[in-house]
N, C-alpha and C positions, 0 to 999 in steps of 0.2 A: 088624560089626567090634570085633573081638575091644580090650583093654583096652588091651594091647600097641603095637596095630598103633595108633590114636586116639595114645595116645604120643609114639610116634615122629613121626608127624606132626604133632600137635603145638612139635614140637622143631626140627625142621623150618617149620618157620611155615608149615606146609600147613593146619594146624586151627587157632586160634586163643580159649581160655578167655572171649568174646564176653558184656561186661556186658551193658552198653546197643548203643545207636545211638539215635540225633532228630536233625530239624534244625533248628535255636533261626537264636540270634542269641551270635553269641563277646562272653562279655560282656567278658572280658579284656582286657590289656598293649594290642601295636599292633594288633591290629589290632580290636581289641573294637567294637562298630555294626556287622559283616560278616556273612552267612547265611553257613554256616554248616553241616558234616553230623560230630556226635562220634561218632566207631565207639569206644563205651567201652573196653578190655582191662583184665581179671577178672586178680590175680597178680600183688603186691605187699608185702615184706617191710621196708621204710627204717624203717614205723614209725611215719607223727608222731600225737602223742597227742590233737592239734585238726583230722587228719581231717575233709573233711564224705564223704568217700566208705570207710568206713570199711568198709564190707561188696561192698566190691571185694577186699579184701584175703585172701581164700582162692581162690585161680585153682578149685579145683575146686568150690564151690559155682555154675558159672561153664563154662552149656554148652558141650565144643570147636567150635566153629565153621569148614565149609569159608571158606577164604581168596575159595574166587570165589565166594561166596558173599557176602560180606561185603561183598565188592567190589561185584555186580551190586545189595548194599542200596543202596550208599552214592551209586554215579552216577546215582544214577534220583534225583539231589538235589539237585544242590549240588557244583562244579566245582572249590568250594575246605574239604575235606575236614583235618580236626585228630582226631592217635589221642592217645585219651590215657588211663587208668588211673585206678585203682591206676596201673600204674610199665610198660611198653607193654613199654621195654627188656629184663622178666626176659624175651621170648624175641624170635627176630630174628623180625627186622621187614621184611628181603629182597625175604621174597613179596610179599608184604601189598600194599610198598612197588610193586616191581615193574610188578603190574599194575591199581592204579589209574594209573601214572604212564601207561602204556598205553591206558589212557585219560581219556589230558590230563585228567586233574586235580591243584590246587594241593594242599601236601602240608604241612601245620603236622603234629611233633609237642610236646605238651610232658613234660615227664618231667623227676627231677630228677637227670637225668647220674645216674645210681653203677653203672647194669651199657654194659657194650658200643654204643657206636653204630653200631647197622643200618639203612641200611634209607638212600635217596634221602631227602632233604629241601630243601622249596625250604622253612622254617619252623623252623631249632628251640626254643623257649620252654622256659632251663631254671631249674628249682625247686628250689635245692638244698636237699639237707635233712644237717642241724648227725649223724645218726648213723651216714647213708653218702653221704663225699665224692664230687661226680661226675669221672668217667678225666679224663683232663688235653684227650683228644680235645675233648668233650662240652663243655668249656671256650675250648677253640680256636673249635666253629663253629660256638658257639649264636649265634643273633640278635641275642637281648632276652634277660633274666639275673630273674628276679621274683622277692624274697626275701619272702617272707610277714614282718610284721612280731606278731607278734605280746606283746614285751614291752619295750622299752628295750636293751636286748641284747640283742637279734636287731640293732638298726642297727651292729654293733663286727661282728658274721656273717657284714653283709652286705657291708660295708664291704671284710672279707672273701677276700667273693667276689668282690667286681669287681675288687681287685687283680687277679688271678690269670681273667677273661674276654680275649679276643679285641678289640684297641679298638675296635671297630666298635659289636660290643657293644649293647646299648640298653639303660640299669640303670634296675629301676623298685621300689617298695616297696608292698609293699600291706595293706591291713592284716587279719588275719588275722579271718573276718565276727560270732564271738562277742564280742569282746570288739573290735569297730570303733568302736562312740562316746566310748570313751578313746584310744585308741591311730591317731583322725583324725587329732587334731588334734599328736597327736608329728611323723608322717607330715607334717604338710603342715610344718608349727618344721619338721622336717631338710629336705625338700626346698628348702627358703626356700636357706635356706644353705649349703647343698650344693646345689648348679638340676645335674651330674651325675648328679641323680636326675631321675625324672618317679614323681607317682604313679600305679598302677594301681587302681582297685575291682572289685569280682561285680559289676558292675551290668545282670550278669543276676538277681541276685539283687533287684534294689529292681526292675526292673519288673517279679520274678517269672514268669520263661519260668526253663526247664530251665538 
């Protein structure tokens, strides 16, 4: 297949730059502890300096894979499927979610919300970043808001973001892993004083699983 044809299929969401896919336990947020199949899509230009999957940023490093193949792989393992990245909304998620929904999957997305919200989702985890704010639709549709806390100034950012989401959205503060020993006491104290927030930990890292 010619490069131009592949690019067209990627733009249509019929192929996607697949970085990795794996069956594991959801480690973060509302669904922590749940068995789920993760599909990590390459491509992201949001550029968080503390990102723990920077290898996902360059979509060209990850092979364009037929959406049908991704769906076939995912549905062998679990009804709960998490689309993550990178920033998955860099690409049109309509085709992927339509095919997965046809197989009866429950679909979750982890996104910064910086791009148009495409696809059909049962659960939207919105994790906004300072370099590119979410779209209004992402704020409106988010089921959970997960703000990564690297320093105390991120708590102010968290409150600014919480003011923009819908009233049913669950609010989480999550320590950035590399500074967790310093940040966890800060978050614990903040949540106790501001109980509308909950603590999210990357429990999969404590469990030593993907």
